[in-house]
C-alpha positions as CSV (number, residue, x, y, z in Angstrom):
1,X,23.6,89.2,4.8
2,X,25.3,89.9,1.5
3,X,22.0,89.8,-0.3
4,X,20.6,92.5,2.0
5,X,23.6,94.6,1.6
6,X,23.5,94.3,-2.2
7,X,19.9,95.6,-2.1
8,X,21.6,99.0,-1.4
9,X,24.9,98.6,-3.2
10,X,24.0,96.6,-6.3
11,X,20.3,96.3,-6.7
12,X,20.6,95.1,-10.3
13,X,22.4,92.0,-9.1
14,X,19.7,91.3,-6.5
15,X,17.1,91.7,-9.2
16,X,18.9,89.3,-11.6
17,X,19.5,86.6,-9.0
18,X,16.0,86.8,-7.6
19,X,14.5,86.8,-11.0
20,X,16.5,83.7,-12.0
21,X,15.5,81.8,-8.8
22,X,11.9,82.7,-9.1
23,X,11.8,81.7,-12.8
24,X,13.1,78.3,-11.8
25,X,10.4,77.9,-9.2
26,X,7.6,79.2,-11.4
27,X,8.6,76.6,-14.1
28,X,8.9,73.9,-11.5
29,X,5.4,74.8,-10.2
30,X,4.0,74.5,-13.7
31,X,5.5,71.0,-14.1
32,X,4.1,69.9,-10.7
33,X,0.7,71.3,-11.5
34,X,0.6,69.4,-14.8
35,X,1.8,66.2,-13.2
36,X,-0.6,66.4,-10.3
37,X,-3.7,67.3,-12.3
38,X,-6.7,67.7,-10.0
39,X,-4.8,66.7,-6.9
40,X,-3.7,70.2,-5.9
41,X,-6.0,72.5,-4.0
42,X,-3.5,75.3,-3.0
43,X,-0.2,76.8,-3.8
44,X,2.0,77.2,-0.7
45,X,5.1,79.4,-1.0
46,X,7.0,82.1,0.8
47,X,10.1,82.8,2.9
48,X,10.8,84.4,6.2
49,X,11.3,88.2,6.1
50,X,10.5,88.9,9.7
51,X,12.3,88.7,13.0
52,X,10.7,88.6,16.5
53,X,10.5,92.4,16.5
54,X,10.3,93.7,12.9
55,X,11.0,93.0,9.3
56,X,14.5,91.9,8.2
57,X,14.4,94.7,5.6
58,X,12.4,97.9,5.4
59,X,8.9,97.8,4.1
60,X,10.1,99.8,1.1
61,X,12.8,97.3,0.3
62,X,10.3,94.5,0.7
63,X,8.0,96.2,-1.8
64,X,10.9,96.8,-4.2
65,X,12.6,93.4,-4.1
66,X,10.1,90.8,-2.7
67,X,6.6,91.8,-3.7
68,X,7.0,91.7,-7.5
69,X,7.8,88.0,-7.2
70,X,5.2,87.4,-4.6
71,X,2.6,88.8,-7.0
72,X,3.8,86.5,-9.8
73,X,3.4,83.4,-7.6
74,X,0.0,84.5,-6.5
75,X,-1.1,85.1,-10.1
76,X,0.3,81.7,-11.1
77,X,-1.7,79.9,-8.3
78,X,-4.9,81.8,-9.1
79,X,-4.5,81.2,-12.8
80,X,-4.7,77.5,-12.0
81,X,-7.7,78.0,-9.7
82,X,-5.8,77.3,-6.5
83,X,-6.0,79.1,-3.2
84,X,-2.7,80.7,-2.4
85,X,-1.1,80.4,1.1
86,X,1.9,82.5,1.8
87,X,4.4,81.4,4.5
88,X,6.4,84.1,6.4
89,X,7.5,83.8,10.0
90,X,8.1,86.8,12.2
91,X,6.8,90.3,12.7
92,X,5.4,91.0,9.3
93,X,2.4,93.2,10.2
94,X,3.7,96.1,8.1
95,X,3.6,94.1,4.8
96,X,0.3,92.1,5.4
97,X,-1.7,94.9,3.5
98,X,0.6,94.3,0.5
99,X,0.1,90.6,0.7
100,X,-3.7,91.1,0.8
101,X,-3.6,93.5,-2.1
102,X,-1.5,90.9,-4.1
103,X,-4.3,88.4,-3.6
104,X,-2.8,86.1,-1.0
105,X,-5.7,84.0,0.4
106,X,-4.1,82.7,3.6
107,X,-1.2,83.7,5.7
108,X,0.9,81.1,7.5
109,X,2.1,80.7,10.4
110,X,1.1,83.7,12.5
111,X,4.0,83.8,14.9
112,X,1.9,84.7,18.0
113,X,4.7,86.2,20.1
114,X,6.2,88.3,17.3
115,X,5.5,92.1,17.5
116,X,2.0,93.0,16.3
117,X,1.3,89.4,15.3
118,X,-1.0,88.6,18.2
119,X,-4.6,87.5,17.5
120,X,-6.1,90.7,18.8
121,X,-4.1,92.9,16.5
122,X,-4.5,90.7,13.5
123,X,-8.3,90.5,14.1
124,X,-8.6,94.3,14.5
125,X,-6.6,95.0,11.3
126,X,-7.2,92.1,8.9
127,X,-10.1,89.9,9.9
128,X,-12.2,89.2,6.9
129,X,-9.5,90.3,4.5
130,X,-7.3,87.2,4.6
131,X,-7.5,83.7,6.2
132,X,-5.0,82.8,8.9
133,X,-3.1,79.6,9.7
134,X,-1.4,79.3,13.0
135,X,-1.7,81.7,16.0
136,X,-1.1,79.1,18.8
137,X,2.2,80.1,20.6
138,X,5.0,77.5,20.2
139,X,7.6,79.6,22.1
140,X,6.0,79.6,25.5
141,X,2.4,78.3,25.7
142,X,2.7,75.0,24.0
143,X,6.0,74.3,25.8
144,X,5.1,75.4,29.3
145,X,1.3,75.6,29.4
146,X,-1.1,73.0,30.7
147,X,-3.6,71.3,28.4
148,X,-6.4,73.6,29.8
149,X,-4.2,76.7,29.1
150,X,-3.9,75.4,25.5
151,X,-7.6,74.8,25.2
152,X,-8.4,78.3,26.5
153,X,-6.0,79.9,24.0
154,X,-7.5,77.9,21.1
155,X,-11.0,79.1,22.1
156,X,-9.7,82.7,22.3
157,X,-8.0,82.6,19.0
158,X,-11.0,81.0,17.3
159,X,-13.2,83.7,18.7
160,X,-10.9,86.4,17.5
161,X,-9.8,85.2,14.1
162,X,-12.5,82.6,13.0
163,X,-14.1,81.5,10.9
164,X,-11.3,81.9,8.3
165,X,-8.7,80.3,10.6
166,X,-6.8,77.0,10.6
167,X,-5.8,76.5,14.2
168,X,-2.2,75.3,14.3
169,X,1.1,76.0,16.0
170,X,2.6,79.4,15.3
171,X,5.5,77.7,13.6
172,X,5.5,75.0,11.0
173,X,7.1,72.4,13.3
174,X,6.4,71.2,16.8
175,X,9.7,70.8,18.6
176,X,10.5,67.9,20.9
177,X,10.0,70.1,24.0
178,X,6.2,70.3,23.4
179,X,4.4,67.8,25.6
180,X,2.2,65.5,23.6
181,X,-0.8,66.1,25.8
182,X,-0.6,69.8,24.8
183,X,-0.7,68.9,21.1
184,X,-3.7,66.7,21.7
185,X,-5.5,69.5,23.6
186,X,-4.8,71.9,20.8
187,X,-6.1,69.5,18.1
188,X,-9.2,68.5,20.1
189,X,-10.1,72.1,20.9
190,X,-9.5,73.2,17.3
191,X,-12.1,70.6,16.1
192,X,-14.6,71.5,18.8
193,X,-17.5,73.7,17.7
């Protein structure tokens, strides 16, 4: 909360803190890349800037305070020949064009029930411009649906967003209230041709 307020009241402090944190992670990445050698295929990074309904900050503030560092991480990953996957939960439709322009290769996790993050909207606006990871609803469908409901949704999402899609839950974790048979149905249908 203080960070967001300081974007308005003391932007120089926000820049200094963010720059310091990002420099730390950029250097840590370089050390990991060197130590791992050929074992790395992709750079996965990001942070949540969306809520269920909209961005946590305006698109303008996102461009001012977030995108310069996002671009640096993308450039770093591509300089090493890696694909770059950006993580960001929530309703981030407004900033996806900026992520595409920055060179992000894949977007994770596609929170299916967040505003304008449904498969139909994403396919209409961004299919063929970026790969997608996620799109299977973890808030309602995986928790309360039947295995056949899950299979049908996986087929629908694959049709809309494929072939540049990794079918997975729309959140990075499966919570304990998801029935195991629904996870199996999702995985089996994801592998089906």
